[in-house]
ZASE-636768 format. One record per residue (C-alpha): x, y, z; residue number from 0. Coordinates in Angstrom, 1 decimal, always signed. Example, Ala and Ser with C-alpha at 12.3 -4.5 7.8 and 13.67 -1.06 7.14 Angstrom:
REC      X      Y      Z pos
REC  +12.3   -4.5   +7.8   0
REC  +13.7   -1.1   +7.1   1
***
This chain:
REC      X      Y      Z pos
REC +148.2 +107.5 +108.9   0
REC +147.3 +110.6 +106.9   1
REC +144.3 +109.6 +104.7   2
REC +142.8 +111.4 +101.9   3
REC +139.2 +110.2 +100.8   4
REC +137.9 +111.6  +97.4   5
REC +134.2 +112.0  +97.1   6
REC +132.3 +112.8 +100.4   7
REC +129.1 +111.0  +99.4   8
REC +126.9 +108.6 +100.9   9
REC +129.6 +105.9 +101.0  10
REC +132.8 +108.5 +101.1  11
REC +131.9 +110.3 +103.9  12
REC +131.0 +107.4 +106.3  13
REC +134.3 +105.9 +105.2  14
REC +136.1 +108.8 +106.0  15
REC +134.5 +109.1 +109.4  16
REC +135.3 +105.4 +110.1  17
REC +139.0 +106.0 +109.3  18
REC +139.0 +108.9 +111.4  19
REC +137.4 +107.1 +114.2  20
REC +140.2 +104.4 +114.0  21
REC +142.5 +107.2 +115.1  22
REC +143.7 +108.5 +111.7  23
REC +144.0 +112.1 +110.3  24
REC +141.4 +112.2 +107.5  25
REC +140.9 +114.9 +104.8  26
REC +138.1 +114.5 +102.5  27
REC +137.7 +116.1  +98.9  28
REC +134.6 +117.0  +97.4  29
REC +133.8 +119.1  +94.4  30
REC +130.6 +120.5  +96.3  31
REC +131.3 +123.4  +98.5  32
REC +128.0 +122.9 +100.1  33
REC +129.2 +119.2 +101.3  34
REC +132.5 +120.5 +102.5  35
REC +131.0 +123.4 +104.5  36
REC +128.6 +121.0 +106.1  37
REC +131.2 +118.5 +107.1  38
REC +133.5 +121.3 +108.3  39
REC +130.5 +122.5 +110.6  40
REC +130.1 +118.8 +112.0  41
REC +126.5 +118.6 +110.2  42
REC +125.8 +115.7 +108.0  43
REC +125.1 +116.9 +104.5  44
REC +122.5 +114.2 +103.8  45
REC +119.9 +112.2 +106.0  46
REC +119.4 +108.6 +106.8  47
REC +122.8 +107.3 +107.7  48
REC +122.8 +105.7 +111.0  49
REC +125.3 +107.3 +113.5  50
REC +127.0 +109.4 +110.8  51
REC +126.0 +112.7 +112.7  52
REC +127.2 +111.3 +115.8  53
REC +130.8 +110.6 +114.3  54
REC +131.0 +113.9 +112.9  55
REC +130.1 +115.8 +116.2  56
REC +133.2 +114.0 +117.8  57
REC +135.5 +113.9 +115.1  58
REC +135.4 +117.2 +113.5  59
REC +135.9 +119.4 +116.4  60
REC +139.0 +117.2 +117.7  61
REC +140.5 +117.8 +114.2  62
REC +140.6 +114.3 +113.1  63
REC +138.2 +114.8 +110.2  64
REC +138.1 +117.7 +107.9  65
REC +136.9 +118.6 +104.2  66
REC +138.1 +120.6 +101.4  67
REC +137.7 +121.3  +97.6  68
REC +141.1 +121.6  +97.0  69
REC +143.3 +118.6  +95.8  70
REC +146.3 +120.3  +96.6  71
REC +145.5 +120.3 +100.1  72
REC +144.3 +116.9 +100.6  73
REC +146.7 +114.7  +98.3  74
REC +150.1 +115.5  +99.0  75
REC +151.7 +113.6 +101.8  76
REC +149.0 +111.1 +102.1  77
REC +149.9 +107.6 +103.3  78
REC +146.7 +106.4 +101.7  79
REC +144.1 +107.5  +99.2  80
REC +140.7 +106.0  +99.0  81
REC +138.4 +107.3  +96.0  82
REC +134.6 +106.7  +95.9  83
REC +133.7 +109.1  +92.9  84
REC +130.6 +107.9  +91.1  85
REC +130.8 +105.8  +87.8  86
REC +127.7 +106.4  +85.4  87
REC +126.3 +104.3  +82.9  88
REC +124.7 +105.5  +79.4  89
REC +121.2 +104.6  +79.3  90
REC +121.0 +103.9  +75.8  91
REC +124.3 +102.3  +74.9  92
REC +125.1 +100.6  +78.3  93
REC +128.5 +101.9  +78.2  94
REC +130.4 +103.1  +81.5  95
REC +130.7 +106.8  +81.4  96
REC +134.1 +107.6  +83.4  97
REC +133.8 +111.5  +83.0  98
REC +133.8 +112.2  +87.1  99
REC +136.1 +109.5  +87.9 100
REC +138.7 +110.7  +85.1 101
REC +138.5 +114.2  +86.3 102
REC +139.3 +113.0  +89.8 103
REC +142.1 +110.6  +88.9 104
REC +143.7 +113.3  +87.1 105
REC +143.3 +115.6  +89.8 106
REC +144.8 +113.5  +92.4 107
REC +147.4 +112.5  +90.0 108
REC +148.8 +116.1  +89.6 109
REC +149.4 +116.1  +93.3 110
REC +150.6 +112.5  +94.2 111
REC +153.5 +112.2  +96.2 112
REC +155.6 +108.8  +96.5 113
REC +155.0 +106.5  +99.0 114
REC +150.8 +106.4  +98.7 115
REC +148.6 +103.6  +98.6 116
REC +145.7 +104.4  +96.2 117
REC +142.7 +102.5  +96.4 118
REC +139.6 +102.5  +94.1 119
REC +136.1 +101.5  +96.0 120
REC +133.9 +102.7  +93.2 121
REC +132.6  +99.4  +91.5 122
REC +134.5  +99.1  +88.0 123
REC +134.5  +97.0  +84.7 124
REC +137.0  +94.2  +85.0 125
REC +140.5  +95.4  +83.9 126
REC +139.7  +99.2  +84.6 127
REC +142.3  +99.5  +87.6 128
REC +145.2  +98.1  +85.7 129
REC +144.2  +99.2  +82.0 130
REC +142.8 +102.7  +82.8 131
REC +144.2 +104.2  +86.1 132
REC +147.5 +102.9  +86.3 133
REC +148.7 +104.4  +83.0 134
REC +146.6 +107.6  +83.6 135
REC +148.1 +108.2  +87.0 136
REC +151.7 +107.4  +85.9 137
REC +151.6 +109.4  +83.0 138
REC +150.2 +112.6  +85.0 139
REC +152.2 +112.2  +88.4 140
REC +155.4 +111.1  +86.6 141
REC +155.7 +108.3  +89.4 142
REC +155.9 +104.5  +88.7 143
REC +153.1 +101.9  +90.1 144
REC +154.6  +99.3  +92.1 145
REC +157.7 +101.5  +93.0 146
REC +156.8 +105.0  +93.7 147
REC +153.2 +104.1  +94.9 148
REC +150.9 +101.3  +94.9 149
REC +147.3 +100.9  +93.1 150
REC +144.6  +98.6  +94.3 151
REC +140.8  +97.8  +93.8 152
REC +138.7  +97.4  +96.8 153
REC +135.2  +97.5  +96.4 154
REC +132.7  +99.1  +98.8 155
REC +130.2  +96.5  +99.9 156
REC +127.9  +98.5 +102.3 157
REC +124.3  +99.9 +101.8 158
REC +123.5 +103.3 +102.7 159
REC +121.7 +103.8 +106.0 160
REC +123.9 +101.2 +107.6 161
REC +127.3 +101.6 +106.4 162
REC +129.1 +101.4 +109.6 163
REC +127.3  +98.1 +110.4 164
REC +128.1  +96.6 +107.0 165
REC +131.8  +97.4 +107.3 166
REC +131.9  +95.4 +110.2 167
REC +129.8  +92.5 +108.8 168
REC +131.3  +92.0 +105.5 169
REC +134.9  +90.8 +104.5 170
REC +137.0  +94.0 +102.7 171
REC +137.9  +92.7  +99.3 172
REC +141.6  +93.7  +98.3 173
REC +142.8  +93.3  +94.7 174
REC +146.4  +94.7  +93.9 175
REC +148.5  +94.7  +90.7 176
REC +151.2  +93.3  +92.5 177
REC +151.6  +91.3  +95.6 178
REC +153.6  +94.1  +97.4 179
REC +150.8  +96.7  +96.8 180
REC +148.1  +94.2  +97.9 181
REC +149.9  +93.4 +101.0 182
REC +150.1  +97.2 +101.9 183
REC +146.4  +97.7 +101.1 184
REC +145.7  +94.8 +103.5 185
REC +147.8  +96.4 +106.0 186
REC +146.0  +99.7 +105.5 187
REC +142.5  +98.3 +105.9 188
REC +143.2  +96.2 +108.8 189
REC +144.4  +99.5 +110.5 190
REC +141.1 +101.3 +109.8 191
REC +138.7  +98.8 +110.0 192
REC +137.2  +96.1 +112.5 193
REC +134.9  +93.0 +111.9 194
REC +132.4  +91.1 +113.5 195
REC +132.9  +87.4 +114.1 196
REC +131.6  +85.3 +111.3 197
REC +131.7  +81.7 +111.8 198
REC +129.6  +81.2 +108.8 199
REC +132.4  +82.2 +106.5 200
REC +135.0  +79.7 +104.9 201
REC +137.8  +81.8 +106.3 202
REC +138.2  +84.5 +109.2 203
REC +136.2  +87.7 +108.6 204
REC +138.6  +90.5 +107.8 205
REC +140.6  +91.6 +104.7 206
REC +140.5  +89.3 +102.0 207
REC +143.3  +89.4  +99.2 208
REC +141.6  +88.3  +96.0 209
REC +144.8  +87.9  +94.3 210
REC +144.5  +90.5  +91.5 211
REC +142.8  +93.8  +91.0 212
REC +140.6  +91.8  +88.3 213
REC +139.3  +89.3  +90.7 214
REC +138.3  +92.0  +93.2 215
REC +136.5  +93.8  +90.3 216
REC +134.8  +90.8  +89.2 217
REC +133.8  +89.7  +92.6 218
REC +131.8  +93.0  +93.2 219
REC +130.3  +92.9  +89.7 220
REC +129.3  +89.2  +90.3 221
REC +127.7  +89.6  +93.7 222
REC +125.4  +92.3  +92.5 223
REC +124.6  +91.0  +89.0 224
REC +123.6  +87.6  +90.8 225
REC +120.9  +89.8  +92.7 226
REC +119.7  +91.1  +89.3 227
REC +119.5  +87.9  +87.6 228
REC +118.0  +86.4  +90.4 229
REC +115.2  +89.0  +90.7 230
REC +114.7  +88.6  +86.8 231
REC +114.2  +84.8  +87.4 232
REC +111.4  +85.9  +89.9 233
REC +109.9  +88.3  +87.9 234
REC +109.7  +86.0  +85.0 235
REC +108.2  +83.3  +87.1 236
REC +105.6  +86.1  +88.5 237
REC +104.7  +87.2  +84.8 238
REC +103.8  +83.5  +84.1 239
REC +102.1  +83.0  +87.4 240
REC  +99.6  +85.9  +86.4 241
REC  +98.8  +84.0  +83.4 242
REC  +98.2  +80.6  +85.1 243
REC  +96.3  +81.8  +88.1 244
REC  +99.2  +81.0  +90.6 245
REC +100.4  +82.8  +93.7 246
REC +104.1  +82.8  +93.0 247
REC +105.1  +84.0  +96.4 248
REC +103.4  +80.9  +97.9 249
REC +105.5  +79.0  +95.1 250
REC +108.7  +80.9  +96.1 251
REC +108.2  +80.2  +99.8 252
REC +107.8  +76.7  +99.1 253
REC +110.8  +76.5  +97.0 254
REC +113.0  +78.2  +99.5 255
REC +111.9  +75.9 +102.2 256
REC +114.9  +73.7 +101.2 257
REC +118.7  +74.9 +101.3 258
REC +119.4  +74.8  +97.4 259
REC +116.8  +77.3  +96.5 260
REC +117.3  +81.0  +97.1 261
REC +114.7  +82.6  +94.8 262
REC +114.4  +86.3  +95.3 263
REC +110.9  +88.1  +95.3 264
REC +109.2  +90.0  +92.1 265
REC +108.6  +93.6  +92.0 266
REC +107.6  +96.6  +89.9 267
REC +111.2  +97.6  +89.5 268
REC +114.9  +97.1  +90.2 269
REC +116.4 +100.5  +91.4 270
REC +119.3 +102.1  +93.1 271
REC +122.8 +103.0  +92.4 272
REC +124.0  +99.3  +92.4 273
REC +121.7  +96.5  +90.8 274
REC +120.4  +98.2  +87.7 275
REC +124.1  +99.6  +86.9 276
REC +126.5  +96.8  +87.6 277
REC +125.3  +94.3  +85.2 278
REC +125.8  +96.9  +82.5 279
REC +129.2  +97.2  +83.6 280
REC +129.8  +93.7  +83.6 281
REC +128.5  +93.5  +80.1 282
REC +130.6  +96.3  +78.9 283
REC +133.7  +93.6  +79.2 284
REC +131.7  +90.4  +78.4 285
REC +129.0  +91.2  +76.0 286
REC +128.4  +87.6  +75.2 287
REC +126.6  +87.2  +78.7 288
REC +123.3  +86.7  +77.4 289
REC +121.9  +85.5  +80.9 290
REC +122.7  +88.8  +82.3 291
REC +121.3  +90.8  +79.4 292
REC +118.0  +89.1  +79.1 293
REC +117.5  +89.5  +83.0 294
REC +118.4  +93.4  +82.8 295
REC +116.2  +93.9  +80.1 296
REC +113.4  +91.9  +81.8 297
REC +113.7  +93.8  +85.0 298
REC +113.8  +97.1  +83.0 299
REC +110.3  +96.2  +81.6 300
REC +108.4  +95.6  +84.8 301
REC +106.9  +99.0  +85.4 302
REC +105.6  +98.6  +81.8 303
REC +104.1  +95.4  +82.6 304
REC +102.6  +96.5  +85.8 305
REC +100.9  +99.4  +83.9 306
REC  +99.7  +97.0  +81.3 307
REC  +98.1  +94.9  +83.8 308
REC  +96.1  +97.8  +85.3 309
REC  +95.0  +98.8  +81.9 310
REC  +93.7  +94.9  +81.1 311
REC  +91.7  +95.1  +84.3 312
REC  +90.4  +98.8  +84.6 313
REC  +90.1  +99.6  +80.6 314
REC  +91.6 +102.5  +79.1 315
REC  +93.5 +105.0  +81.3 316
REC  +92.9 +107.9  +79.3 317
REC  +91.7 +110.8  +81.4 318
REC  +92.0 +108.7  +84.7 319
REC  +93.7 +110.0  +87.6 320
REC  +96.4 +107.9  +88.9 321
REC  +98.8 +108.1  +92.0 322
REC +102.1 +106.6  +92.0 323
REC +103.0 +105.7  +95.6 324
REC +106.7 +106.1  +96.1 325
REC +109.1 +108.1  +94.4 326
REC +112.4 +106.3  +96.2 327
REC +113.7 +103.3  +94.6 328
REC +113.0 +101.4  +97.7 329
REC +111.5 +101.9 +101.3 330
REC +113.1 +104.0 +104.0 331
REC +115.6 +105.6 +101.5 332
REC +115.5 +109.0 +100.2 333
REC +117.1 +108.5  +96.9 334
REC +115.6 +108.3  +93.4 335
REC +118.6 +106.6  +91.3 336
REC +117.4 +104.3  +88.8 337
REC +114.0 +104.4  +90.6 338
REC +110.8 +102.4  +88.9 339
REC +108.9 +105.9  +89.4 340
REC +110.4 +107.4  +86.4 341
REC +109.4 +104.4  +83.9 342
REC +106.0 +103.9  +85.6 343
REC +105.1 +107.7  +85.2 344
REC +106.2 +107.5  +81.8 345
REC +104.1 +104.7  +80.9 346
REC +100.9 +106.0  +82.6 347
REC +101.5 +109.2  +80.9 348
REC +101.9 +107.5  +77.2 349
REC  +98.5 +106.0  +78.1 350
REC  +96.7 +109.2  +78.7 351
REC  +96.6 +109.1  +82.6 352
REC  +96.7 +112.2  +84.8 353
REC  +99.6 +111.2  +87.1 354
REC +100.4 +112.6  +90.6 355
REC +103.3 +110.9  +92.8 356
REC +103.2 +110.6  +96.6 357
REC +106.2 +109.9  +98.8 358
REC +106.2 +110.6 +102.6 359
REC +110.1 +111.2 +102.5 360
REC +109.7 +114.2 +100.0 361
REC +108.3 +117.6 +100.0 362
REC +105.8 +119.1  +97.6 363
REC +108.4 +121.0  +96.2 364
REC +110.7 +118.2  +95.9 365
REC +108.1 +116.1  +94.1 366
REC +107.5 +119.0  +91.9 367
REC +111.2 +119.5  +91.2 368
REC +111.1 +116.2  +89.2 369
REC +108.4 +117.6  +87.0 370
REC +105.5 +115.6  +88.8 371
REC +102.3 +116.8  +90.3 372
REC +102.5 +116.0  +94.4 373
REC  +99.6 +113.8  +95.7 374
REC  +98.1 +114.2  +99.0 375
REC  +96.2 +111.4 +100.9 376
REC  +92.6 +112.3 +101.1 377
REC  +92.5 +113.5  +97.3 378
REC  +90.4 +111.6  +94.8 379
REC  +92.0 +109.2  +92.5 380
REC  +91.0 +106.3  +90.3 381
REC  +93.9 +104.0  +90.4 382
REC  +96.8 +103.7  +92.7 383
REC +100.2 +101.9  +92.1 384
REC +102.6 +101.3  +94.9 385
REC +106.1 +101.8  +93.5 386
REC +108.1 +101.8  +96.7 387
REC +107.8  +99.7 +100.0 388
REC +107.6 +102.6 +102.5 389
REC +106.6 +101.4 +105.9 390
REC +103.6 +104.0 +105.8 391
REC +102.1 +102.1 +103.1 392
REC +101.6  +98.8 +105.2 393
REC  +98.8 +100.7 +107.0 394
REC  +97.5 +102.5 +104.0 395
REC  +93.9 +102.0 +103.5 396
REC  +91.3 +102.5 +100.8 397
REC  +89.5 +105.4 +102.6 398
REC  +92.8 +107.4 +102.4 399
REC  +92.4 +107.5  +98.6 400
REC  +88.9 +108.4  +97.9 401
REC  +87.4 +107.1  +94.8 402
REC  +90.0 +104.5  +94.2 403
REC  +89.1 +101.5  +92.1 404
REC  +92.2  +99.5  +91.9 405
REC  +95.2  +99.1  +93.6 406
REC  +98.3  +97.5  +92.0 407
REC +100.7  +96.9  +94.6 408
REC +104.0  +96.4  +92.9 409
REC +106.0  +95.7  +96.2 410
REC +103.2  +93.3  +98.1 411
REC +103.6  +95.8 +101.0 412
REC  +99.7  +96.6 +101.6 413
REC  +97.2  +95.0 +103.9 414
REC  +94.6  +93.2 +101.9 415
REC  +92.3  +93.6 +104.8 416
REC  +92.4  +97.3 +104.3 417
REC  +91.3  +97.4 +100.6 418
REC  +87.9  +95.6 +100.9 419
REC  +85.6  +96.7  +98.1 420
REC  +88.6  +97.8  +95.7 421
REC  +90.2  +95.6  +93.3 422
REC  +93.8  +94.9  +94.6 423
REC  +96.4  +93.0  +92.6 424
REC  +99.8  +92.1  +93.1 425
REC +102.7  +90.8  +90.9 426
REC +102.4  +87.2  +90.5 427
REC  +99.2  +86.4  +92.0 428
REC  +96.1  +87.0  +89.6 429
REC  +94.0  +85.6  +92.4 430
REC  +94.2  +88.8  +94.3 431
REC  +91.1  +90.7  +94.9 432
***
């Protein structure tokens, strides 16, 4: 097959490599000339994706994978088009911003030729594939969905850093606008993916037809929204535990010791491209989902809660030097999408603190590029707040932060034995010392 992948980001490029590695001709299209040039030079444009560099070094020189900025080069004659363009959400209104996706859809529609299966993998509000993309593509291309081309939704279900592993591990969900389109999409994905044996699943691991695009859209939103709601519940338990002098993690361990409880862990923030965003996409079509809304709001307020706890314990933060440990939204990932660092720094600044940020994955220049003062271990500081659970922080000790009087570990990653003589607090355990 000839396959076009639209948007060569942290999901799109590994997908393109996977398809090419399965023996197909793949051309990726991206708006960034830097990304295109990097791919065509067989060099990964972003770090951290396991095995991606190996794939590029094998597939680009062989001609199986190449990149372009020109839709007119990538789209015509494609047997399948897979689109993984980012969808943004307005922070104030919580409404989806389709700007980039609209632009990409219009560009591919202008060059669409008959006989193509188009699959959207970007997470979408329920009804978007049928209600937005179908009429847009038909109007611009002059082609008819179900006759001249087929349109499906098939959500990506992978984590950056382990995309190739997750593609094998999890069933590929597909939802079409009609039975014929769904079947063609199933055949496409079966030709480009392989799957691990999963005896734990209700049906064999592989490509699962969800019955409709709407069901596939909801499945992706539901699996991620569940995590946000679960974390929100854990955070609410943690706040209560702080008031009552209870170790909430001990409680959660006890609850999860039987098979009917799966409580997640509390933390200072819920970040990343997925968990903070997809509940809002769900709410955009189900505004009455009060449980979802409450959990999202509660999780968004956790940085403020942690900073408030610090102030309760140490007194006014005005004039104190505070370091936020971790700019990334989670450990081992060099990515700040919806990271708790932003709200944490903002809260500290509001309270008069002098704030610096440390992250082992970012250079001083990169930290400064966000508008923050870079912090170096060994510099004097009054307070430290752990925001990301980087491996390096497991061995961090009080001597690394001269003068530190209080450590607020928002991820429960530090070793208490290394903080003797310093007040150390974690979320949901007021008994910490």
